[in-house]
Backbone as CSV, one residue per row, in Angstrom:
resi,resn,N_x,N_y,N_z,CA_x,CA_y,CA_z,C_x,C_y,C_z
1,GLU,-4.796,-27.315,12.640,-3.974,-28.272,13.368,-2.606,-27.652,13.617
2,GLY,-2.105,-27.854,14.817,-0.802,-27.315,15.155,-0.294,-27.888,16.462
3,VAL,0.802,-27.326,16.938,1.451,-27.768,18.169,1.436,-26.614,19.163
4,VAL,0.972,-26.874,20.377,0.949,-25.861,21.425,2.383,-25.500,21.786
5,PHE,2.672,-24.186,21.840,4.000,-23.766,22.269,3.973,-22.784,23.435
6,TRP,2.781,-22.295,23.795,2.674,-21.368,24.919,1.283,-21.465,25.520
7,VAL,1.224,-21.484,26.854,-0.038,-21.456,27.593,0.133,-20.464,28.733
8,ASP,-0.888,-19.621,28.961,-0.783,-18.628,30.032,-0.927,-19.283,31.412
9,GLU,-0.766,-18.472,32.447,-0.776,-18.973,33.827,-2.125,-19.562,34.243
10,THR,-3.212,-19.182,33.568,-4.527,-19.737,33.913,-4.754,-21.098,33.261
11,GLY,-3.970,-21.395,32.244,-4.158,-22.631,31.498,-5.321,-22.584,30.528
12,LYS,-5.937,-21.413,30.386,-7.110,-21.267,29.526,-6.801,-20.656,28.160
13,HIS,-5.666,-20.004,28.035,-5.298,-19.334,26.786,-3.914,-19.803,26.357
14,GLY,-3.735,-19.921,25.066,-2.436,-20.359,24.571,-2.255,-20.063,23.101
15,LYS,-1.143,-20.551,22.581,-0.816,-20.346,21.170,-0.293,-21.643,20.590
16,ILE,-0.637,-21.859,19.318,-0.149,-23.032,18.598,0.595,-22.567,17.349
17,VAL,1.494,-23.408,16.888,2.246,-23.144,15.671,1.833,-24.182,14.627
18,SER,1.840,-23.769,13.391,1.410,-24.640,12.290,2.316,-25.858,12.136
19,MET,1.780,-26.879,11.513,2.515,-28.114,11.248,3.486,-27.951,10.078
20,ASP,3.341,-26.878,9.332,4.150,-26.680,8.134,4.858,-25.329,8.158
21,GLN,5.766,-25.170,7.238,6.449,-23.891,7.044,6.748,-23.747,5.569
22,THR,7.073,-22.538,5.166,7.420,-22.266,3.784,8.454,-21.151,3.778
23,LYS,8.914,-20.769,2.600,9.830,-19.634,2.452,9.165,-18.622,1.524
24,LEU,9.055,-17.385,2.013,8.372,-16.327,1.259,8.990,-14.967,1.540
25,GLN,8.640,-14.015,0.700,8.953,-12.621,0.962,7.946,-12.075,1.966
26,TRP,8.362,-11.083,2.730,7.460,-10.368,3.629,6.521,-9.512,2.795
27,CYS,7.091,-8.749,1.849,6.290,-8.011,0.861,6.965,-8.148,-0.495
28,THR,6.221,-7.850,-1.560,6.702,-8.168,-2.899,7.593,-7.114,-3.545
29,ASP,7.510,-5.865,-3.117,8.456,-4.882,-3.636,8.561,-3.678,-2.716
30,ASP,9.543,-2.882,-2.979,9.868,-1.751,-2.120,8.755,-0.709,-2.052
31,GLU,7.956,-0.620,-3.084,6.886,0.368,-3.110,5.855,0.122,-2.012
32,HIS,5.647,-1.129,-1.662,4.645,-1.442,-0.638,5.051,-0.908,0.733
33,ASN,6.330,-0.674,0.927,6.776,-0.128,2.203,6.158,1.236,2.479
34,LYS,5.935,2.012,1.438,5.386,3.358,1.607,3.978,3.331,2.195
35,GLU,3.178,2.335,1.805,1.815,2.265,2.311,1.733,1.562,3.659
36,LEU,2.812,0.956,4.080,2.797,0.137,5.278,3.345,0.823,6.522
37,THR,4.343,1.628,6.376,5.112,2.136,7.511,4.240,2.579,8.680
38,GLY,4.537,1.996,9.848,3.876,2.382,11.080,2.576,1.669,11.398
39,ILE,2.190,0.654,10.614,0.924,-0.009,10.929,1.089,-1.433,11.458
40,ALA,2.215,-2.076,11.199,2.450,-3.442,11.697,3.523,-3.378,12.779
41,THR,3.189,-2.715,13.873,4.201,-2.414,14.896,4.035,-3.196,16.195
42,ASP,3.007,-4.023,16.296,2.788,-4.772,17.541,3.892,-5.819,17.684
43,SER,4.606,-5.784,18.789,5.715,-6.717,18.982,5.310,-7.996,19.711
44,SER,4.081,-8.047,20.245,3.687,-9.224,21.012,2.452,-9.957,20.471
45,ASN,1.732,-9.368,19.527,0.539,-10.004,18.993,0.477,-9.821,17.478
46,GLY,0.879,-10.857,16.770,0.902,-10.806,15.312,-0.470,-10.681,14.670
47,LEU,-1.522,-11.099,15.390,-2.869,-10.952,14.837,-3.209,-9.483,14.634
48,ASN,-2.761,-8.623,15.531,-2.979,-7.184,15.348,-2.266,-6.681,14.100
49,ASN,-1.064,-7.175,13.840,-0.334,-6.773,12.637,-1.054,-7.254,11.378
50,LEU,-1.552,-8.491,11.408,-2.310,-9.002,10.261,-3.541,-8.145,10.009
51,ARG,-4.257,-7.791,11.043,-5.460,-6.962,10.870,-5.120,-5.624,10.206
52,SER,-3.980,-5.063,10.547,-3.534,-3.812,9.911,-3.203,-4.033,8.445
53,ILE,-2.509,-5.110,8.135,-2.136,-5.422,6.753,-3.386,-5.660,5.904
54,MET,-4.377,-6.314,6.485,-5.599,-6.645,5.735,-6.377,-5.408,5.292
55,LYS,-6.082,-4.253,5.842,-6.747,-3.013,5.442,-6.178,-2.441,4.152
56,ILE,-5.060,-2.973,3.683,-4.406,-2.493,2.466,-4.995,-3.210,1.256
57,ALA,-5.401,-2.445,0.264,-5.964,-3.027,-0.951,-4.953,-3.983,-1.597
58,GLY,-5.416,-5.167,-1.952,-4.556,-6.145,-2.611,-3.525,-6.783,-1.701
59,TRP,-3.775,-6.780,-0.398,-2.778,-7.233,0.575,-2.307,-8.658,0.338
60,LYS,-3.175,-9.541,-0.121,-2.768,-10.943,-0.298,-1.682,-11.091,-1.363
61,ASP,-1.715,-10.256,-2.376,-0.676,-10.296,-3.407,0.579,-9.541,-2.975
62,LYS,0.399,-8.478,-2.223,1.515,-7.625,-1.821,2.307,-8.174,-0.634
63,TYR,1.650,-8.939,0.241,2.274,-9.408,1.492,2.131,-10.931,1.603
64,PRO,2.940,-11.667,0.825,2.766,-13.123,0.739,2.962,-13.886,2.051
65,ALA,3.871,-13.455,2.912,4.058,-14.164,4.183,2.803,-14.070,5.043
66,PHE,2.182,-12.900,5.082,0.939,-12.710,5.827,-0.192,-13.542,5.208
67,ALA,-0.283,-13.526,3.875,-1.350,-14.248,3.175,-1.237,-15.749,3.415
68,TRP,-0.031,-16.286,3.342,0.166,-17.724,3.556,-0.318,-18.126,4.948
69,CYS,0.039,-17.342,5.936,-0.392,-17.645,7.305,-1.906,-17.543,7.442
70,ALA,-2.493,-16.478,6.913,-3.942,-16.279,6.997,-4.697,-17.384,6.270
71,ASP,-4.108,-17.930,5.212,-4.752,-18.992,4.445,-4.852,-20.308,5.225
72,HIS,-4.214,-20.393,6.371,-4.358,-21.583,7.217,-5.749,-21.648,7.857
73,GLY,-6.458,-20.537,7.877,-7.814,-20.508,8.432,-8.008,-19.340,9.370
74,ASP,-9.218,-19.208,9.849,-9.579,-18.107,10.733,-8.687,-18.087,11.973
75,GLY,-8.083,-16.942,12.248,-7.264,-16.779,13.442,-5.790,-17.092,13.278
76,TRP,-5.368,-17.567,12.117,-3.946,-17.859,11.887,-3.253,-16.601,11.371
77,TYR,-2.012,-16.391,11.808,-1.294,-15.168,11.461,0.218,-15.381,11.519
78,LEU,0.945,-14.431,10.945,2.404,-14.385,11.027,2.759,-13.852,12.412
79,PRO,3.566,-14.590,13.185,3.815,-14.174,14.572,4.583,-12.863,14.689
80,ALA,4.272,-12.117,15.743,5.026,-10.912,16.080,6.405,-11.331,16.594
81,ILE,7.313,-10.389,16.690,8.693,-10.710,17.049,8.805,-11.405,18.402
82,GLU,8.071,-10.992,19.403,8.176,-11.636,20.714,7.596,-13.052,20.698
83,GLU,6.535,-13.271,19.934,5.992,-14.619,19.779,7.006,-15.520,19.080
84,LEU,7.637,-14.984,18.063,8.626,-15.749,17.303,9.843,-16.093,18.161
85,LYS,10.289,-15.153,18.972,11.427,-15.424,19.864,11.088,-16.527,20.870
86,GLU,9.881,-16.504,21.418,9.462,-17.559,22.352,9.497,-18.918,21.664
87,LEU,9.012,-18.977,20.458,8.937,-20.222,19.706,10.308,-20.746,19.286
88,LEU,11.155,-19.866,18.809,12.427,-20.286,18.218,13.628,-20.236,19.157
89,LEU,13.648,-19.288,20.079,14.856,-19.075,20.877,14.782,-19.647,22.287
90,ASN,13.594,-20.010,22.739,13.452,-20.680,24.031,13.799,-22.154,23.784
91,ASP,14.942,-22.600,24.306,15.435,-23.946,24.013,14.432,-25.046,24.350
92,GLU,13.765,-24.916,25.496,12.810,-25.941,25.920,11.612,-25.991,24.972
93,VAL,11.082,-24.817,24.641,9.941,-24.739,23.722,10.324,-25.284,22.354
94,HIS,11.451,-24.843,21.836,11.914,-25.264,20.504,12.054,-26.783,20.434
95,ALA,12.667,-27.373,21.447,12.882,-28.826,21.458,11.558,-29.589,21.547
96,LYS,10.656,-29.152,22.424,9.375,-29.847,22.579,8.520,-29.738,21.319
97,VAL,8.472,-28.545,20.737,7.676,-28.359,19.517,8.260,-29.198,18.390
98,ASN,9.561,-29.162,18.202,10.164,-29.950,17.128,9.963,-31.450,17.350
99,GLY,10.033,-31.897,18.599,9.782,-33.304,18.889,8.375,-33.716,18.478
100,THR,7.403,-32.875,18.796,6.012,-33.161,18.431,5.822,-33.072,16.926
101,LEU,6.403,-32.058,16.297,6.296,-31.942,14.842,6.866,-33.176,14.152
102,ASP,8.012,-33.639,14.617,8.638,-34.825,14.043,7.752,-36.050,14.247
103,GLN,7.237,-36.217,15.449,6.384,-37.366,15.777,5.109,-37.376,14.941
104,LYS,4.536,-36.197,14.697,3.277,-36.081,13.950,3.497,-35.859,12.457
105,ARG,4.738,-36.002,12.017,5.122,-35.859,10.601,4.896,-34.449,10.057
106,GLY,5.094,-33.467,10.930,5.043,-32.074,10.497,6.423,-31.638,10.026
107,SER,6.524,-30.418,9.572,7.812,-29.850,9.152,8.503,-29.268,10.379
108,VAL,9.626,-29.868,10.786,10.327,-29.361,11.959,10.910,-27.985,11.671
109,MET,11.044,-27.199,12.731,11.643,-25.874,12.613,13.148,-26.027,12.467
110,CYS,13.778,-25.055,11.859,15.226,-25.087,11.683,15.920,-25.142,13.041
111,SER,17.014,-25.857,13.079,17.789,-26.000,14.309,18.643,-24.770,14.560
112,LYS,18.957,-24.569,15.817,19.890,-23.495,16.163,21.267,-23.854,15.613
113,GLY,21.998,-22.833,15.245,23.340,-23.032,14.709,23.402,-23.089,13.193
114,VAL,22.256,-23.213,12.522,22.249,-23.220,11.059,21.904,-21.824,10.562
115,TYR,22.422,-21.472,9.410,22.218,-20.129,8.878,20.859,-20.060,8.179
116,LYS,19.795,-19.957,8.987,18.413,-19.850,8.508,17.735,-18.729,9.281
117,TRP,16.748,-18.115,8.651,16.020,-16.989,9.245,14.523,-17.224,9.156
118,TYR,13.776,-16.608,10.096,12.314,-16.625,10.097,11.798,-15.191,10.191
119,TRP,10.768,-14.885,9.391,10.125,-13.573,9.443,9.193,-13.461,10.644
120,SER,9.143,-12.272,11.213,8.066,-11.900,12.138,7.153,-10.935,11.390
121,SER,6.017,-10.612,11.980,5.086,-9.664,11.365,5.352,-8.226,11.799
122,THR,6.353,-8.028,12.642,6.592,-6.719,13.240,7.571,-5.887,12.415
123,GLU,7.153,-4.668,12.106,8.045,-3.744,11.417,9.242,-3.388,12.297
124,TYR,10.368,-3.193,11.663,11.574,-2.725,12.342,11.725,-1.218,12.145
125,ASP,11.547,-0.799,10.911,11.557,0.620,10.549,10.821,0.763,9.225
126,GLU,10.967,1.882,8.547,10.188,2.107,7.336,10.526,1.158,6.189
127,TRP,11.666,0.483,6.207,12.058,-0.402,5.119,12.225,-1.860,5.547
128,CYS,12.278,-2.101,6.834,12.646,-3.421,7.337,11.602,-3.998,8.290
129,ALA,11.676,-5.310,8.447,10.867,-6.024,9.437,11.819,-6.867,10.284
130,TRP,11.369,-7.215,11.483,12.165,-8.064,12.366,12.188,-9.495,11.841
131,ARG,13.334,-10.124,11.961,13.464,-11.550,11.677,14.372,-12.158,12.735
132,VAL,14.279,-13.468,12.917,15.097,-14.175,13.903,16.042,-15.099,13.165
133,GLY,17.335,-14.999,13.504,18.366,-15.845,12.913,18.645,-17.055,13.785
134,MET,18.574,-18.227,13.197,18.797,-19.455,13.956,20.285,-19.720,14.197
135,TYR,21.159,-19.166,13.377,22.575,-19.456,13.539,23.158,-18.789,14.778
136,ASN,22.605,-17.649,15.177,23.157,-16.955,16.343,22.102,-16.604,17.389
137,GLY,20.840,-16.892,17.106,19.773,-16.608,18.054,19.459,-15.138,18.217
138,ASN,19.808,-14.336,17.247,19.556,-12.899,17.318,18.368,-12.494,16.464
139,ALA,17.709,-11.448,16.906,16.680,-10.809,16.096,17.324,-9.592,15.440
140,ALA,16.955,-9.349,14.195,17.531,-8.228,13.460,16.504,-7.694,12.468
141,GLY,16.680,-6.466,12.066,15.838,-5.882,11.038,16.430,-6.174,9.674
142,SER,15.578,-6.545,8.724,16.025,-6.844,7.364,15.036,-6.291,6.353
143,ARG,15.562,-5.962,5.173,14.710,-5.433,4.114,13.579,-6.402,3.821
144,ARG,12.367,-5.905,3.848,11.180,-6.750,3.752,11.007,-7.416,2.393
145,TYR,11.429,-6.767,1.339,11.183,-7.342,0.019,12.401,-8.042,-0.567
146,HIS,13.566,-7.899,0.040,14.779,-8.518,-0.501,14.849,-10.015,-0.259
147,TYR,14.397,-10.461,0.900,14.675,-11.818,1.342,13.469,-12.735,1.265
148,ILE,13.726,-13.947,0.809,12.750,-15.033,0.847,13.252,-15.972,1.934
149,ILE,12.570,-15.945,3.083,13.019,-16.734,4.231,11.835,-17.477,4.855
150,TYR,12.117,-18.244,5.883,11.090,-19.105,6.477,9.959,-18.328,7.143
151,VAL,8.777,-18.951,7.064,7.557,-18.413,7.643,6.817,-19.566,8.324
152,ARG,6.343,-19.304,9.543,5.489,-20.245,10.276,4.228,-19.497,10.669
153,ALA,3.100,-20.171,10.644,1.840,-19.576,11.069,1.580,-19.900,12.540
154,VAL,0.918,-18.966,13.221,0.578,-19.106,14.633,-0.908,-18.785,14.795
155,SER,-1.529,-19.403,15.797,-2.916,-19.098,16.140,-3.064,-19.126,17.655
156,ALA,-3.901,-18.244,18.178,-4.191,-18.220,19.611,-5.455,-19.037,19.866
157,PHE,-5.562,-19.591,21.060,-6.750,-20.341,21.427,-7.118,-20.049,22.867
158,HIS,-8.341,-20.367,23.196,-8.783,-20.277,24.593,-9.830,-21.365,24.844
159,PHE,-9.733,-21.939,26.046,-10.680,-22.970,26.454,-11.882,-22.319,27.112
160,ILE,-13.049,-22.817,26.807,-14.277,-22.370,27.451,-14.808,-23.546,28.256
161,TYR,-14.930,-23.341,29.554,-15.394,-24.425,30.428,-16.872,-24.300,30.692
C-alpha cells in the first residue's frame, strides 16, 4: 500500500511511496564501505541499487535502510537520488502526497524548511551516499554509517490492460 507520486507519459507505469517512514543508518559501519564502493551508483532507479546490495553476504544486517524498504514486500526499495528529489523537492508532488498520506492516516513526509534529511540508495563516493535536506532542498553526500536519518520505501508499478 502506498501513494502514487509519479506516472509516465503513457499512464501505464508509475511509482508509489510507502505509507510509513523510519530513521535508520544507510550502513552499520565504515568497514562495509569497502565492499560496497561502486555498486550502488544508479541515480534514477533504486531497485537496481537494491539488487546490487542484495549480492553482499549479510546485507540485511549491514544495510538497514535497504533492508527496511525491502521488507515492505516484493519490489519495494530505497529510492535513488533522482526518485527522492522528485518525491521531496517537487512542491506539487510533495503537497499532494502529504495530503493523501494525512487523509489515509499515513506518516507524512517532513516539510520543507525543517532540518531533516532523507537517504537515497545512490552512492556519492567511496564513503558517502546522497541524501536530500528538507531545510534547504539540497542534495548532498554524507557519511553512510554516521547518520541515522529518514527513510521512505518506493515501488514501481505498471498496468496491464
